[in-house]
C-alpha positions, -999 to 999 in steps of 0.1 A, spaced: 31 -191 150 3 -167 156 -9 -147 125 1 -112 122 -19 -83 107 -18 -51 90 -47 -26 96 -59 -10 63 -83 19 64 -108 15 37 -126 42 16 -157 39 38 -136 47 68 -136 14 85 -103 -4 94 -99 -38 83 -70 -63 92 -51 -79 63 -31 -110 74 3 -104 65 20 -136 80 28 -165 55 24 -143 23 36 -164 -8 31 -139 -35 14 -105 -43 4 -94 -80 -22 -72 -96 -48 -91 -116 -63 -78 -146 -79 -43 -141 -118 -42 -137 -134 -16 -160 -118 12 -179 -117 50 -180 -137 64 -151 -149 30 -139 -114 15 -137 -107 -4 -105 -75 -23 -96 -74 -57 -82 -44 -68 -60 -43 -104 -53 -23 -119 -22 -16 -156 -20 -6 -173 13 15 -203 18 -15 -223 28 -31 -218 -5 -56 -191 6 -58 -158 -12 -75 -125 -7 -85 -97 -33 -78 -61 -25 -100 -40 -47 -96 -3 -53 -126 21 -55 -135 32 -91 -117 60 -105 -146 82 -112 -144 116 -128 -130 151 -117 -100 137 -102 -119 126 -71 -102 91 -67 -66 82 -75 -61 44 -82 -27 28 -86 -31 21 -124 3 24 -141 29 -3 -138 51 20 -116 24 28 -92 15 -10 -90 51 -18 -83 53 7 -55 20 -6 -38 35 -41 -39 69 -28 -26 52 -9 1 32 -40 12 63 -62 14 80 -36 35 50 -35 59 52 -75 59 88 -73 68 83 -50 96 51 -69 110 66 -104 106 97 -90 123 79 -81 155 85 -106 184 49 -105 196 20 -129 191 -8 -114 169 5 -79 165 -16 -54 144 6 -30 127 -6 1 110 -20 17 142 -54 22 153 -64 43 121 -49 19 97 -17 20 75 -13 56 60 -4 41 25 30 55 27 62 40 13 98 44 22 122 55 -6 135 24 -27 170 37 -21 177 58 10 205 75 -10 239 84 2 243 95 38 264 126 43 270 147 73 259 184 66 254 215 86 227 228 63 189 232 73 170 200 79 150 207 45 179 198 24 176 172 -5 196 145 14 171 147 43 140 149 20 152 118 0 151 97 31 115 105 41 84 82 36 60 94 8 25 87 0 17 61 -26 6 76 -57 -26 69 -79 -38 83 -111 -72 101 -113 -91 110 -145 -65 133 -155 -38 140 -129 -16 119 -103 -19 125 -66 -18 105 -32 -34 71 -38 -71 68 -24 -80 42 2 -90 7 -9 -127 -3 -14 -126 -38 1 -106 -67 12 -122 -102 8 -112 -138 4 -112 -155 -28 
């Protein structure tokens, strides 16, 4: 089977393919640094024994960078990546690259789509909103906002 990839847009604006076929496990390793120098380190291990490190940018000050640093944020990143893997591996083409030309937008679908109910109310109702994808969240120096792009993807 040909490998399948997810395009990831990095913090420098470049788009890098991340192999998503034959993923065995994903977990966050110990954080690098603390406070404003904090970086998160996601490790992806493949069936063939290879692995990659996906490193976040350093948090920095003044709420300029938002990294997935809480347990809940890290869980959502892993869940979102598994969702992307399921979509990509489920495609029938050889060597597809999902995430588009500009890379994956770091969005995640709701963990539970909620109940479905026919309603004649406006499209901005809570049922509709609960089913929409949302940006992954990260923590800055003092607030939570949309996750910043990753710094690098490298084999380890």
